[in-house]
MARKOL-967601 format. One record per residue: residue number from 1; residue in three letters; chain; x, y, z of N, C-alpha, C, O in turn. Coordinates in steps of 0.001 Angstrom, whole numbers, plus 500000, padded with zeros to 6 digits. Each point is the difference from the previous one (the first is absolute). Example, Ala and Ser with C-alpha at 12.3 -4.5 7.8 and 13.67 -1.06 7.14 Angstrom:
num=1&residu=ALA&chaine=A&n.xx=513190&n.yy=494310&n.zz=507800&ca.xx=499110&ca.yy=501190&ca.zz=500000&c.xx=500900&c.yy=501200&c.zz=500000&o.xx=501036&o.yy=499981&o.zz=500665 $
num=2&residu=SER&chaine=A&n.xx=498614&n.yy=501069&n.zz=498615&ca.xx=500820&ca.yy=501190&ca.zz=500060&c.xx=499230&c.yy=501090&c.zz=500730&o.xx=500509&o.yy=501108&o.zz=500169 $
END
This chain:
num=1&residu=MET&chaine=A&n.xx=534037&n.yy=067246&n.zz=360728&ca.xx=501015&ca.yy=499959&ca.zz=498976&c.xx=501130&c.yy=500980&c.zz=500305&o.xx=501169&o.yy=499712&o.zz=499743 $
num=2&residu=ILE&chaine=A&n.xx=498470&n.yy=501453&n.zz=500810&ca.xx=501020&ca.yy=500988&ca.zz=500342&c.xx=500932&c.yy=499438&c.zz=501067&o.xx=501210&o.yy=500219&o.zz=499942 $
num=3&residu=THR&chaine=A&n.xx=498242&n.yy=499064&n.zz=501027&ca.xx=500813&ca.yy=499419&ca.zz=501058&c.xx=500976&c.yy=498977&c.zz=499429&o.xx=501163&o.yy=499954&o.zz=500400 $
num=4&residu=LYS&chaine=A&n.xx=498364&n.yy=499233&n.zz=498673&ca.xx=500870&ca.yy=499004&ca.zz=499384&c.xx=501119&c.yy=500667&c.zz=499201&o.xx=501147&o.yy=499557&o.zz=500053 $
num=5&residu=LEU&chaine=A&n.xx=498527&n.yy=501501&n.zz=499212&ca.xx=500997&ca.yy=500731&ca.zz=499220&c.xx=501026&c.yy=500661&c.zz=500924&o.xx=501200&o.yy=499972&o.zz=499724 $
num=6&residu=ALA&chaine=A&n.xx=498329&n.yy=500613&n.zz=501357&ca.xx=500915&ca.yy=500634&ca.zz=500957&c.xx=500899&c.yy=498955&c.zz=500655&o.xx=501184&o.yy=500255&o.zz=500216 $
num=7&residu=ALA&chaine=A&n.xx=498274&n.yy=498586&n.zz=500097&ca.xx=500803&ca.yy=498932&ca.zz=500600&c.xx=501060&c.yy=499498&c.zz=499020&o.xx=501131&o.yy=499720&o.zz=500398 $
num=8&residu=GLN&chaine=A&n.xx=498509&n.yy=500166&n.zz=498333&ca.xx=500972&ca.yy=499571&ca.zz=499004&c.xx=501101&c.yy=501043&c.zz=499815&o.xx=501169&o.yy=499649&o.zz=499839 $
num=9&residu=ALA&chaine=A&n.xx=498461&n.yy=501626&n.zz=500184&ca.xx=500994&ca.yy=501066&ca.zz=499872&c.xx=500950&c.yy=499991&c.zz=501194&o.xx=501211&o.yy=500153&o.zz=499838 $
num=10&residu=GLN&chaine=A&n.xx=498235&n.yy=499667&n.zz=501360&ca.xx=500844&ca.yy=499949&ca.zz=501195&c.xx=500928&c.yy=498785&c.zz=499955&o.xx=501172&o.yy=500101&o.zz=500363 $
num=11&residu=HIS&chaine=A&n.xx=498317&n.yy=498770&n.zz=499200&ca.xx=500819&ca.yy=498793&ca.zz=499894&c.xx=501147&c.yy=500217&c.zz=499010&o.xx=501130&o.yy=499583&o.zz=500256 $
num=12&residu=LEU&chaine=A&n.xx=498583&n.yy=501061&n.zz=498626&ca.xx=501032&ca.yy=500288&ca.zz=499009&c.xx=501082&c.yy=500907&c.zz=500585&o.xx=501192&o.yy=499758&o.zz=499809 $
num=13&residu=LEU&chaine=A&n.xx=498387&n.yy=501280&n.zz=500901&ca.xx=500972&ca.yy=500924&ca.zz=500597&c.xx=500873&c.yy=499298&c.zz=501039&o.xx=501210&o.yy=500223&o.zz=500035 $
num=14&residu=TRP&chaine=A&n.xx=498200&n.yy=498940&n.zz=500803&ca.xx=500785&ca.yy=499270&ca.zz=501008&c.xx=500950&c.yy=499008&c.zz=499334&o.xx=501132&o.yy=499827&o.zz=500451 $
num=15&residu=THR&chaine=A&n.xx=498417&n.yy=499526&n.zz=498486&ca.xx=500866&ca.yy=499064&ca.zz=499287&c.xx=501203&c.yy=500727&c.zz=499417&o.xx=501134&o.yy=499539&o.zz=500127 $
num=16&residu=LEU&chaine=A&n.xx=498614&n.yy=501600&n.zz=499234&ca.xx=501111&ca.yy=500780&ca.zz=499445&c.xx=500952&c.yy=500469&c.zz=501097&o.xx=501219&o.yy=499950&o.zz=499839 $
num=17&residu=ARG&chaine=A&n.xx=498221&n.yy=500501&n.zz=501265&ca.xx=500830&ca.yy=500481&ca.zz=501109&c.xx=500872&c.yy=498886&c.zz=500567&o.xx=501179&o.yy=500217&o.zz=500280 $
num=18&residu=LEU&chaine=A&n.xx=498263&n.yy=498619&n.zz=499887&ca.xx=500765&ca.yy=498891&ca.zz=500557&c.xx=501054&c.yy=499489&c.zz=499023&o.xx=501093&o.yy=499617&o.zz=500417 $
num=19&residu=ARG&chaine=A&n.xx=498592&n.yy=500374&n.zz=498288&ca.xx=500966&ca.yy=499501&ca.zz=499016&c.xx=501220&c.yy=500899&c.zz=499888&o.xx=501087&o.yy=499525&o.zz=499670 $
num=20&residu=LEU&chaine=A&n.xx=498754&n.yy=501750&n.zz=500594&ca.xx=501125&ca.yy=500916&ca.zz=499925&c.xx=500912&c.yy=499889&c.zz=501212&o.xx=501092&o.yy=500567&o.zz=499992 $
num=21&residu=ARG&chaine=A&n.xx=498493&n.yy=498720&n.zz=501047&ca.xx=500777&ca.yy=499900&ca.zz=501231&c.xx=500427&c.yy=498563&c.zz=500320&o.xx=500190&o.yy=499660&o.zz=501167 $
num=22&residu=LEU&chaine=A&n.xx=499958&n.yy=499508&n.zz=497824&ca.xx=500350&ca.yy=498609&ca.zz=500251&c.xx=501451&c.yy=499825&c.zz=500437&o.xx=500311&o.yy=499073&o.zz=500749 $
num=23&residu=GLU&chaine=A&n.xx=500569&n.yy=501792&n.zz=498799&ca.xx=501413&ca.yy=499859&ca.zz=500324&c.xx=500440&c.yy=501174&c.zz=500867&o.xx=499427&o.yy=501085&o.zz=499904 $
num=24&residu=PRO&chaine=A&n.xx=501582&n.yy=498714&n.zz=500941&ca.xx=500494&ca.yy=501125&ca.zz=500804&c.xx=500655&c.yy=501050&c.zz=499100&o.xx=500497&o.yy=499688&o.zz=498917 $
num=25&residu=PHE&chaine=A&n.xx=499493&n.yy=501549&n.zz=501547&ca.xx=500603&ca.yy=501074&ca.zz=499227&c.xx=501522&c.yy=499884&c.zz=500026&o.xx=500599&o.yy=499656&o.zz=501019 $
num=26&residu=ASP&chaine=A&n.xx=499994&n.yy=500635&n.zz=497858&ca.xx=501458&ca.yy=500025&ca.zz=499890&c.xx=500449&c.yy=501434&c.zz=500260&o.xx=499811&o.yy=500872&o.zz=499152 $
num=27&residu=GLU&chaine=A&n.xx=500779&n.yy=499377&n.zz=502008&ca.xx=500357&ca.yy=501354&ca.zz=500399&c.xx=501314&c.yy=500469&c.zz=499389&o.xx=500404&o.yy=501138&o.zz=500239 $
num=28&residu=ARG&chaine=A&n.xx=500276&n.yy=498028&n.zz=498983&ca.xx=501277&ca.yy=500377&ca.zz=499397&c.xx=499828&c.yy=500831&c.zz=498743&o.xx=500983&o.yy=500533&o.zz=499484 $
num=29&residu=GLY&chaine=A&n.xx=497824&n.yy=499592&n.zz=500019&ca.xx=499758&ca.yy=500777&ca.zz=498786&c.xx=500006&c.yy=499112&c.zz=498770&o.xx=500522&o.yy=498886&o.zz=500022 $
num=30&residu=GLY&chaine=A&n.xx=498897&n.yy=501619&n.zz=498916&ca.xx=499920&ca.yy=499221&ca.zz=498767&c.xx=499032&c.yy=498841&c.zz=500143&o.xx=499280&o.yy=499913&o.zz=500994 $
num=31&residu=GLY&chaine=A&n.xx=500693&n.yy=499218&n.zz=498047&ca.xx=499157&ca.yy=498800&ca.zz=500073&c.xx=498537&c.yy=500318&c.zz=500186&o.xx=499418&o.yy=500795&o.zz=499263 $
num=32&residu=ARG&chaine=A&n.xx=500002&n.yy=498573&n.zz=501729&ca.xx=498569&ca.yy=500100&ca.zz=500235&c.xx=499558&c.yy=501410&c.zz=500371&o.xx=498925&o.yy=500438&o.zz=499591 $
num=33&residu=ASN&chaine=A&n.xx=501887&n.yy=500271&n.zz=501172&ca.xx=499592&ca.yy=501332&ca.zz=500446&c.xx=500002&c.yy=501025&c.zz=498883&o.xx=499333&o.yy=501028&o.zz=500110 $
num=34&residu=SER&chaine=A&n.xx=501401&n.yy=498716&n.zz=498819&ca.xx=500090&ca.yy=500991&ca.zz=498939&c.xx=498661&c.yy=500212&c.zz=499298&o.xx=499775&o.yy=501064&o.zz=499425 $
num=35&residu=ASP&chaine=A&n.xx=499344&n.yy=497956&n.zz=500609&ca.xx=498687&ca.yy=500179&ca.zz=499369&c.xx=498877&c.yy=500063&c.zz=501033&o.xx=498833&o.yy=499816&o.zz=499654 $
num=36&residu=GLU&chaine=A&n.xx=501502&n.yy=500438&n.zz=501588&ca.xx=498980&ca.yy=500092&ca.zz=501048&c.xx=499030&c.yy=501147&c.zz=499720&o.xx=498792&o.yy=499856&o.zz=500190 $
num=37&residu=GLY&chaine=A&n.xx=501737&n.yy=501281&n.zz=499359&ca.xx=499138&ca.yy=501135&ca.zz=499680&c.xx=499025&c.yy=499675&c.zz=498885&o.xx=498855&o.yy=500452&o.zz=500022 $
num=38&residu=LEU&chaine=A&n.xx=501587&n.yy=498771&n.zz=499010&ca.xx=499117&ca.yy=499586&ca.zz=498913&c.xx=498857&c.yy=499141&c.zz=500533&o.xx=498853&o.yy=500161&o.zz=499582 $
num=39&residu=HIS&chaine=A&n.xx=501453&n.yy=498937&n.zz=501328&ca.xx=498960&ca.yy=499151&ca.zz=500586&c.xx=499000&c.yy=500826&c.zz=500793&o.xx=498793&o.yy=499776&o.zz=499914 $
num=40&residu=ILE&chaine=A&n.xx=501712&n.yy=501176&n.zz=500856&ca.xx=499101&ca.yy=500844&ca.zz=500787&c.xx=499117&c.yy=500826&c.zz=499071&o.xx=498795&o.yy=500121&o.zz=500225 $
num=41&residu=GLY&chaine=A&n.xx=501802&n.yy=500442&n.zz=498738&ca.xx=499228&ca.yy=500791&ca.zz=499047&c.xx=498957&c.yy=499172&c.zz=499273&o.xx=498864&o.yy=500440&o.zz=499824 $
num=42&residu=ALA&chaine=A&n.xx=501517&n.yy=498368&n.zz=499753&ca.xx=499048&ca.yy=499124&ca.zz=499302&c.xx=498858&c.yy=499601&c.zz=500931&o.xx=498843&o.yy=499953&o.zz=499585 $
num=43&residu=GLY&chaine=A&n.xx=501481&n.yy=499763&n.zz=501659&ca.xx=498954&ca.yy=499656&ca.zz=500968&c.xx=499035&c.yy=501148&c.zz=500211&o.xx=498793&o.yy=499787&o.zz=500115 $
num=44&residu=ALA&chaine=A&n.xx=501734&n.yy=501440&n.zz=499936&ca.xx=499146&ca.yy=501166&ca.zz=500168&c.xx=499085&c.yy=500197&c.zz=498789&o.xx=498829&o.yy=500348&o.zz=500152 $
num=45&residu=VAL&chaine=A&n.xx=501709&n.yy=499431&n.zz=498654&ca.xx=499188&ca.yy=500142&ca.zz=498789&c.xx=498901&c.yy=498938&c.zz=499966&o.xx=498853&o.yy=500297&o.zz=499667 $
num=46&residu=ILE&chaine=A&n.xx=501501&n.yy=498474&n.zz=500677&ca.xx=499005&ca.yy=498916&ca.zz=500016&c.xx=498924&c.yy=500276&c.zz=501035&o.xx=498813&o.yy=499837&o.zz=499719 $
num=47&residu=ALA&chaine=A&n.xx=501591&n.yy=500580&n.zz=501482&ca.xx=499028&ca.yy=500298&ca.zz=501056&c.xx=499088&c.yy=501155&c.zz=499585&o.xx=498795&o.yy=499960&o.zz=500245 $
num=48&residu=GLY&chaine=A&n.xx=501781&n.yy=501066&n.zz=499128&ca.xx=499188&ca.yy=501126&ca.zz=499549&c.xx=499012&c.yy=499604&c.zz=498929&o.xx=498857&o.yy=500455&o.zz=500000 $
num=49&residu=THR&chaine=A&n.xx=501584&n.yy=498693&n.zz=499081&ca.xx=499120&ca.yy=499525&ca.zz=498931&c.xx=498831&c.yy=499207&c.zz=500567&o.xx=498859&o.yy=500170&o.zz=499570 $
num=50&residu=ILE&chaine=A&n.xx=501426&n.yy=498974&n.zz=501387&ca.xx=498942&ca.yy=499206&ca.zz=500630&c.xx=499035&c.yy=500908&c.zz=500750&o.xx=498785&o.yy=499824&o.zz=499913 $
num=51&residu=ALA&chaine=A&n.xx=501753&n.yy=501152&n.zz=500829&ca.xx=499146&ca.yy=500918&ca.zz=500764&c.xx=499084&c.yy=500799&c.zz=499072&o.xx=498820&o.yy=500180&o.zz=500301 $
num=52&residu=VAL&chaine=A&n.xx=501714&n.yy=500296&n.zz=498579&ca.xx=499187&ca.yy=500762&ca.zz=499052&c.xx=498928&c.yy=499109&c.zz=499382&o.xx=498853&o.yy=500419&o.zz=499849 $
num=53&residu=GLY&chaine=A&n.xx=501519&n.yy=498355&n.zz=499796&ca.xx=499027&ca.yy=499085&ca.zz=499412&c.xx=498875&c.yy=499653&c.zz=500948&o.xx=498834&o.yy=499991&o.zz=499605 $
num=54&residu=VAL&chaine=A&n.xx=501499&n.yy=499724&n.zz=501636&ca.xx=498977&ca.yy=499667&ca.zz=500998&c.xx=499120&c.yy=501217&c.zz=500269&o.xx=498781&o.yy=499874&o.zz=500113 $
num=55&residu=SER&chaine=A&n.xx=501836&n.yy=501307&n.zz=499991&ca.xx=499225&ca.yy=501223&ca.zz=500241&c.xx=499039&c.yy=500284&c.zz=498849&o.xx=498844&o.yy=500360&o.zz=500226 $
num=56&residu=ALA&chaine=A&n.xx=501630&n.yy=499479&n.zz=498548&ca.xx=499138&ca.yy=500229&ca.zz=498842&c.xx=498860&c.yy=498995&c.zz=499959&o.xx=498868&o.yy=500346&o.zz=499661 $
num=57&residu=PHE&chaine=A&n.xx=501432&n.yy=498417&n.zz=500683&ca.xx=498957&ca.yy=498965&ca.zz=500014&c.xx=498916&c.yy=500341&c.zz=501020&o.xx=498808&o.yy=499909&o.zz=499705 $
num=58&residu=VAL&chaine=A&n.xx=501616&n.yy=500484&n.zz=501493&ca.xx=499052&ca.yy=500343&ca.zz=501067&c.xx=499199&c.yy=501239&c.zz=499596&o.xx=498781&o.yy=500032&o.zz=500169 $
num=59&residu=ALA&chaine=A&n.xx=501898&n.yy=500985&n.zz=499299&ca.xx=499304&ca.yy=501222&ca.zz=499595&c.xx=498987&c.yy=499704&c.zz=498897&o.xx=498911&o.yy=500573&o.zz=499995 $
num=60&residu=ASN&chaine=A&n.xx=501431&n.yy=498553&n.zz=499087&ca.xx=499082&ca.yy=499627&ca.zz=498935&c.xx=498772&c.yy=499283&c.zz=500568&o.xx=498872&o.yy=500268&o.zz=499587 $
num=61&residu=LYS&chaine=A&n.xx=501355&n.yy=498826&n.zz=501357&ca.xx=498879&ca.yy=499272&ca.zz=500604&c.xx=499086&c.yy=500921&c.zz=500782&o.xx=498793&o.yy=499772&o.zz=500076 $
num=62&residu=LEU&chaine=A&n.xx=501793&n.yy=501287&n.zz=500515&ca.xx=499189&ca.yy=500959&ca.zz=500745&c.xx=499332&c.yy=501027&c.zz=499094&o.xx=499186&o.yy=500798&o.zz=500464 $
num=63&residu=GLY&chaine=A&n.xx=501147&n.yy=499187&n.zz=498259&ca.xx=499393&ca.yy=500910&ca.zz=499040&c.xx=500636&c.yy=501383&c.zz=499990&o.xx=499402&o.yy=500948&o.zz=499491 $
num=64&residu=LEU&chaine=A&n.xx=501786&n.yy=499182&n.zz=501057&ca.xx=500652&ca.yy=501300&ca.zz=500079&c.xx=500685&c.yy=500392&c.zz=498692&o.xx=500381&o.yy=501160&o.zz=499842 $
num=65&residu=LEU&chaine=A&n.xx=499785&n.yy=497925&n.zz=499233&ca.xx=500682&ca.yy=500286&ca.zz=498746&c.xx=499044&c.yy=500257&c.zz=498847&o.xx=500430&o.yy=500188&o.zz=498862 $
num=66&residu=LYS&chaine=A&n.xx=498283&n.yy=499822&n.zz=501426&ca.xx=498994&ca.yy=500192&ca.zz=498935&c.xx=499592&c.yy=501438&c.zz=499906&o.xx=499166&o.yy=500352&o.zz=499165 $
END
């Protein structure tokens, strides 16, 4: 079950990463690049949340949280 959960988390991260890179970057400023930092930050928060959830799940299964 842990392997399946880890595979789903990895698939989600790759999907998010690919969706953020569908269009070429606009180097003139404004437009798409103006919210690039927001996308990077949101991706980091999502990745961190998934990592914490998976870690807690594994630690619970190993009995480390009891």
